[in-house]
N, C-alpha and C positions, 0 to 999 in steps of 0.2 A: 581532312579538316574542312569540310564544306559548309557553306552557309545553309544549305538545304537540311543537312543533318541537325544543325543547331536549332533551326526553327521547328523541325519535327520533334525534337526532344523537348523543347519548351512547351509545345502544344500538349504532348503526352503527360509531362510532369504536372501541368496545371490541373489535370484531372485527379491528382493524388496528393499534392502538397498544398499547404495553406498559403495564402497570399504573401504573408511576411517572409516565409521561406523562399518563395519564388522571387521576391524583390531582392533578397540577399544574393541569390545565385545568378540573377540576370544582370547585375551590375558589371560594367566594363572592368576588366582586370588588366592593370598595367604591370603589376608584379605580384607573384612570380610569373614566369613566362614559359610558354611551350617552346621547346627547341628541338631541332633534329639531332640525332646522334651522329657522331662522326662516321662516315662511310655510308650514311643514309639507311633507309629501311626501318628505322625505329625512331621513337620520340622520347622526350623526357621533360621534366619540369626543372627549370633553372631557379634555384633558391638563392643565388648570389654566391654564397660561400661553398656550395656543393650542389649536387643534383639529387632529386628525390629518389630516383631508382638507380640501382647498381646494374649497369649494362643495358639500360633502356626499359621503357615501360612495358612494351609487349613481351620482351624476353623475360622480364621479372614476373609478369602476370602468369605467363605460361609455365615457368618453373614453379611458382608458388602453388598454382592449381594442381600441377602434377603431384607435388609432394602432399598436398592436402588430400587428394583423392586416394592416395596410397594409404593414408592413415587419417581419416576424417575425424574431426572433433564434433561430437553430437551430444544433445541433451536427452537424458533418459528419465522417464517418470518412475518414481518409487511406488511400490504397492502400498495401499492404505493400511494403517495400523488398526486392525479390526477390534482390538481390545481397548481402544481409546474411547473415552466418553464423547469425543468430538465427532465420531462417525456413527453414532447410534441410529440416526434417522436413515442414513444411506446404507447401513450394514446389510439389510435384506437384499439390496441390489447387488452389492459386491458378492455376497454369498451365492446368489443365483448363478452368477457367471463362474465363480471359482468352483462351485460344486459340479458344474457341467464340463468346464474346460481346464480346470486346474489353476494353480497360482499363475501370476503374471509371468509370461515366458521370458526367455533371454532376449535382450534388446536386438541382437543380430540373428535370431533364430527364425524369423518369419520369411515367407516368400516375398519377392518384390511385387510391386503393383499398387501399393498404398502410398499416397502422397503425404509427406510430412508437412508440418506447418510452416517452418520458416528457415531462412538463411539470414544470419546476423553477421555483419561485417563491421568490425571496429577499424575505421579508416576507409576512406573512399579513394583518395588520390585521384587518378584519372579513371578509375572504375573499370579498367579493362578485364579485371579478374571476374567480374560479375557475370557477363555473358558466357565466359568460358565455363564457369561453374554450373550455370543453368543448363548447359548442354549435357551434363552428366548427372545432375541431381534433380529431383522433382520436389518442388516446394510451392506453396501458394503465395507466400508473402516474402518480401526482402526488406530487411531492416538495416539501414545504413547509419552509422555514427561517425561524425566527422567534426574535427576542430576548426578546419579552415574552409569557409565557403568559397574561397578563391579556387581551391582544387576542384570543387564540384563545377564551378563556372567553366574552368578549362576543359573538364571532362565532357561538357556538352558538345564540344567540337570534334571529339575523337571516339566517343563511346556511343553505341546505338541504344540509348536509354529507351527510346520509343519502342524498339523491338523487345526489350526486356519487359516493359510495361504491358505491351500487347499480349505477350506470353503469359504473364501473371494474371491479367484480366481474364484470359480464356480459361484459367483454372479457378476463377472466382476470388482471386486475391489482389494484391497491389504492392506498391512500393512506398516505403516510409523512410523519410530522411530527417535526421536530428542533427542540428548544427549548434554546438555549445562549446564554450571555452572552459566551462567549469566541469571538472571530472565527475563530481557527484551528480550534478544536474544531467549530464550526458548519460551516465549509467542509469539514473532513475527514469529518464525518458524512454530509453530502450526497454527497461524492465516493464514499465507501465504500458508501453506500446504492445509488447508481446502479450501481456495479460489481457489487454483489450481486444486485440485482433486475432490472437491464436490461443486463447485460453483452453480450447477443447482439443487442439492438435499439436501440443508442444512436443510430444514424444517423437524422438528421431530428428528434431530440428538440428541444423548445422550452424557452427560458429567458426569464424576465421578472423585473424588479426592481420590486416593488410600491410600496414607499415607501423613502425615504432615512433612514438613521441612521448614526452613526459605526460601530457594530458591524456592521450589515448591509453597509455599503459596504466595510469592511475584509474581511469574510467573503467577499463577492463577488470582491474583488480577489484574495484568496488562492485561491479556487476557480478563478478564471480562470488563475492561474499553474499550477494542477494540470492544467488541461484537456488539454495536450498528451500527458499520460500516462494519460488516462482509459481508453483502450482497451488499455493494457498488460496483458499476461497475468499471472495469478496464479502461473504456472509453466509448465514445458514437460515433456512426458513423458520426453524424453531426460534432462533434468536430474533428474527424480524417480527414474529408473532408476539414474543415476549415484550419487545420494545414498543409495539403498538399498544398492548395492554398497559404497559407502564406509562407511556406518554399520555394516554387518555386519563389516567389517574393523577399524574403529576400536574398536568395542565389544569386540572380541576381544583388544585390546592389554592385556598384563599391566601392572598398576600404575596403570591409568587410574582417575581419580576422576570421579564423577558429581556435577554441581552442580545441586541442586534450585533452583527459581525463588524462593527465599526470601532477601530482602535481609538482610545482617548488621546488627547494631545500629548506629545512627548514631554516628559518631566525628568528632572535630574536624579530622582531617587532610583538607585539600582535595585534589582530584585535578586533574592536567593530562592531558587527552586529546590525543594528537598524531596528526594525519593527515599525509599527504605532499603536501599542496597547495603551490602555488608560494610562498605567503606564509611558509611555514615557514623559508625561508632567511634572511629578515630578522628573524625573531623568535627564532632559536636561542640567541642570547646571553642573552635574557631567561629562556628555559627553564633555561639553565645557572645563572643567578643564583638561580633559585627552586628548583633541583633538590632540595635536602635538606629543603625545607619542604612537599613535596607527594608524593602517590602518583602516580608517573609511569607512564602507560599508553600503549603504542604500538599503533597499528592498522595491520596490513598492512605495506606498504612503508615506513611511517614508521620501522620498526625499522632499516632500512638507513640512513636519514638520521640518526637519533639516534646509532647506533653510529659512523657516520662522523665525527660531531662529538664523540666521546668520551663520550657519555651512554648509560648502560645503563638501560632501563626496569625498573620493579618488576614489571610484568605486561605480557605481550604477548598480543594478540588476533588471531585469524584467523577468517574466516567463510566464505570461498569454497570451493567443492568441486572446482575445476578443477586440472588438472596444472600450470598456470602458477604456482600458489602454491608447489608444491614446488620448481619451478625457482628462484623468488625465495629461499625459505628456504635451499635448498642453496647458492645463491650467496653468501648472507650468512654462512652457517656456514663457508664456505671462507675468508672474510676475518676473521671474528670468532668469539670463543668465546660461543655463545649457549646452551649446554647448561643453565646454571644459571638461566636466566630462566624463571619459571613461565609457562605458556601456557594461555589459555582459548579454547575453540573449540566449535562444535557437533559432534555425532557425525558429521555429514555431510562434514566436511573431508576433503581428500585424505588417505588413510591413511598416506602416506609422511611427511607433515608432522610428526606427533607424535614420530616417532623422533628428531628433532633436539633434543628437549627432555626433560630428566629428570623434570620435574613437569608433568603435563598434567591439566587438569580439563575435562571435556566436558559439554555440556548439550543439551537437546532444544529446538530452535527452533520457535516456534509455526507450526502449519499445514502443516508438511512431512510427507511420507509416513512417514519413520522415526519421527517424533514421534507420529503417530497410531497407528502399529503398536506401538512399544515404550515410549513415554514416559508411558503412562497412570498408572503408579504413582509416577513421579517428578514429572511435571508439566512443561508447556512454559514457556520464557522468552518473554515478549512484549517488544516494542520492542528486539529484539536483532538487527535488520537493517533494511533490506536490505544495507547496506554494513558494512565492518569498523569504521568509526568510529562508526556507530550502535551496534554491539556494545560498543565501547570506552566510550562514554558509559553504556550500560546496566551495564557491568562496574564502573564507578566507583561507581554507586549501590548495586550489589550488595555492594560492599566496604565500604559504610557512609558514603561521602563525601556530604556535603550541599551542598558548593560544588564546582562543576566548571568548569574553564576549557578552552576549545577552542583549540588552536593548529594551524594548517595544515589545518583542516577547512573548506576554501575553497568547495566546491560550485560552482566556477567560477573565473574569473580576469579581471583587467583586460585581459590580452593573450589574444586568441582562441586562439593556438597554444601557450600556456604552460599545460600541464595538471598538471605535478608538480614537486616540489622538485628543484633541480639536484643535491642530495646523495643523492637516492633511487636505488634500484636501476634505475629507468627511464633514468637518465642515465649509469649506469656504462658505461665503454667495454667493448664486447664482452659486455655482460650477456646471459646466457641463450643465447648462441650466435646470436642474431638481433637485432643491434643496431637495425636499422630498425624492427622490430616493437615493441621495448620503448620506443624513443624516440618512437614514435607513441602511447604510453600504452596499449600492447596493443590497437592499432586502436580507440582511443577516438573516439567521435563528436566532431566539431568543436564548439567553443563558439560558437554563433551565435544564442542566445536572450538578449536583454538583460533583466536583472533588477536590482532595487535592490541596491547594495552595502552591506557592513557599515560601511565607513569612506568609501566613495565613492558618488557619485550612481548610477553604473551599472557593473555588471560583466557578463560573458557566461557562459552556462552551456549545458548540453544537456539533452535530455529525461531522461536517466538521473539526473543530479544534481538536476533539478527534483523528480523523484519522491522521491529520497532526502531532499532538504531538507524536504519535508513531514513525513517521519517524525521528524526532529529536533524540528520544531515541535509535533507531536502528543505527543511524549514530554514536552516541557517543560510542555505544558498538562495532561497527565495526572499530573504530579508537581509540584504547586504548592509543596511543601515543599523542593524542590531548586532552588537558584539556578544556572542554567547561563549562564556568561558567554562570549561569543564574542570571542576575541582574534585571529581570523583576518581577513586582508585579502582577503576573497572576497565571496560572496553574503550578503546579510542573511538571517538565519534567524529568522523570527518566533517569539516566545516566549523568545528568549535576550536577554541584555543585552550590547550592544556594549561592549568593554573594550580599550583600546589597551594592548599589552604593556608599554610603558614606564611606564604609570601603575599597573601592578599591583605590590602589595607584600603580602607574607604573613608571618604570625608563624612563628616556629620550631616545628618539629614536636616533640610530646611523645614520639612513638614512631617508631622507624626504619621507614620504609614497607615495606621488604622483610620485616621481622619480622611486620608486620601481615598481609601476603599469605601468608607461610608458615604463620601460625597459622590463617588461613581454610582453606587447602588441607588442613591436618591434620584439620579437622573433617568433610571431605567423605567420603562412603562410597565404597568401592571398587566397581568395575563388577561384580565377581564376587558381591558381596553384594546390590547393588541390582537387578541383572538377570542371573540365572543363564542360561547358554547354553541349557539345556533349555527354558526358557520362551520364548526367542526362536525356537526351532525350531517350536514349536506355533503361534506367531503367524503365521509365514510360510505354513504350510499353510492356515490360514483365509483369509489374504489372497489366495492364488491363486484360491480359490473366489469371493471378492468381485470380483476383477478380471474373471473369466469372466462372472459375472452382469451386471456393468456393460456389458460388450461386447454381451451378448445383448440387454439392454434398449435399447442404442443401435441395434442392428440392427433391433429391433422398431419403434423410432421411425421408422427409415428405410423400413421395409416397410409401415407403416400407410398406408391409402389417402387419408388426409386431406391437405389442401393444405400449401403451404410454411410458412405462418405457424403452423399447428397443429404442424407438425414442430418448428419453432423453439421453440414453447412447451414441447413435451415435453423437448427438450434443455435448456431453461432449468432444469428441475427436476433433470435428470441431472448437470449440471455444478456445481450448488450443493453446497458442502461441508456435510455434516450430521454428527451425532454417531454414526451407525450405520455398518455395513459399507459401504453404498453411498457414504457420505461419504468413507471412506478410499480407495476406488477413484476417486472424483471428484477427490480431491487429486492423484492421479497423472495421470488422463486429462483432467480438466476444463480445465486451462489451455490446452493445445493445441487441444482441441475448441472452446473459446470463441473463440480467435483466428480459426479458420477460419469459424465460424458468424457471428461479428461482421462479418467481411468479406462473407460470402455474403448476409446480410440487407441490407447496404448496397447491394450490387450489384443484388439483386432489387428493392429499393424504387425504384431509379432507372431501371429498365427500362420500356419500353413494355409495355402489358398483353399484347399478342400474343406477346411473347417469354417471359413468365414461366413458363408450363407447361414449356416446353423447358428453361429454366434450372433449374427444380426437378428435372427428371429427371437432368440432367448433374451437378448438385450432389450428389444422393443417391448416384450411382454413384461420384463422386470421394471422398465421405465413407466409403463402404464400403471402398474401397481403403486409406484412411488408418487406419481402425479396425483392419483386419487388420495393417497395419504396426505400429501401437501394441501390438497383442497380441504380436507377435513380439519387440518390445523388452522388454516386461515379462516374458515367459516366460524370456528369456535372463537378465535381471537376477535373477529369482527363483532360477534354477538356480545362478547365481554366489553369491548371498547364502547359499543353503542349504548349498552346499559349504563356504563360508568358516566358517559357524557350526558345522557338523558337524565340521570339522577342528579346531576349538578347544574343542569340548565335552569 
């Protein structure tokens, strides 16, 4: 417990941790306290009513590590679903590897010698287990999740964190520490940290739970729920190209309003956000009962269900960029008058959709290519996706609501084959000209993952909704002044308050909800004022150069004579979004590249040593082919967008 060790640790940690985290762990700690174990030779943490470790910190760490190494807990990548529409663009890459080397090998079948991405520890305590683990396992990055900064502060005097960091830096990695008292925020920060720093090298990563506490246990549970989506892409190049083309057309729409990411002043009117989950059918009468007392916001196909029951929302939200959305809206417009419903959408929505509405406000959604290109002066909306009901919740808060009630936001169902409301477009006879497609939920993945229900012990969901559910939870945690009540009979959403519809009663509204929305829309600037067409043209010219530079850097990484793992490390920097021109290109190419390299690393790690050089060569050739394919897509998208903007200038 020397002062020298403490100062060495502080100097090393400052290279990896943000200033706010450093301030929290550098504070003097009066309680809890480091104490010596009886008989000497070991230390512990005195918590007052008990001690943190049974038998002493060093003995506890040694025993825990021995048990862990005998049966390690590891993350394993799943093979891609080659028959899925989501992998059409990457499929030739996967097939090139599988044709030569067979399907993804067993996780434990490969020879040693390949470094896995991460060690994740839920709980730091005094941290003595980390150096012990790193003597036996080889990883680039260590992720630490802790509830109590005091424990980390005490650890600075007993654990050689400087030695840990120096070892990780020599491997090209680092140490990441997350201090949170909220389980969902702690779980989400570890999840996003892994996706940011180890997106390509997740396979074979290690996870350990150091000590138990209600917060850490709940954080680990929620992290485990997120795990099936850990390898999900941040985007696809085809999708980014489509969004660029859509944005160029949508921003050229006369009369379009642009919505900056500034919430309106808080107002007493609560909001009901409606999704089209199966439970909507049983709660529609309660929505009707409360209709005049709330701001009613529909998300996606919930519009069809509400109108079918004679309820017109005050605000409608759309978020998807695909042609299916126009099919739905056009079908709804054939049956109902929707022109006077105000609509909120990102600039990336299918450009035919806004034409059905007289008043449209568009925004820039965080992290997307058009946002990085055109949204700098306006600013991006966060928490506005990935689904339309995520946006509808964000829209309620944007409009000033401080109490929000979710209806039909099920994120799963009690019946595995029941994915949407019977009143929604999905169930309409002859909907969209392909009844089987729509009745399947537009080819929605089956609900086969059990999760805790909002009003039931268990419901079922899929990977997509698991991913989306986490965004609701992180939104609730990030907005502690907003009370989000979940009135849906679907999956439990951590951070929301379960509320049965029949128990909900609200006061009468002081202002007509439609008047409130109309007043908000009137304050928004017109697109012609916020983003003149001439400025958009110059941005695209610069973007074409950034894309070409990114592809050149990617080809240079493939041509470098270094080994496979060094190539992966180079791409790790290339696919990471930053605030410069490369980051804008990474937003376009990075998602697709990450998916391919994520799989390639897993396959490489699991091979016998004798096969790895040949795999490396085949992998590089297949990647060159896909980079050329991506370049063709973006060249075509740029030409389309430039022509659209020039035609409207």
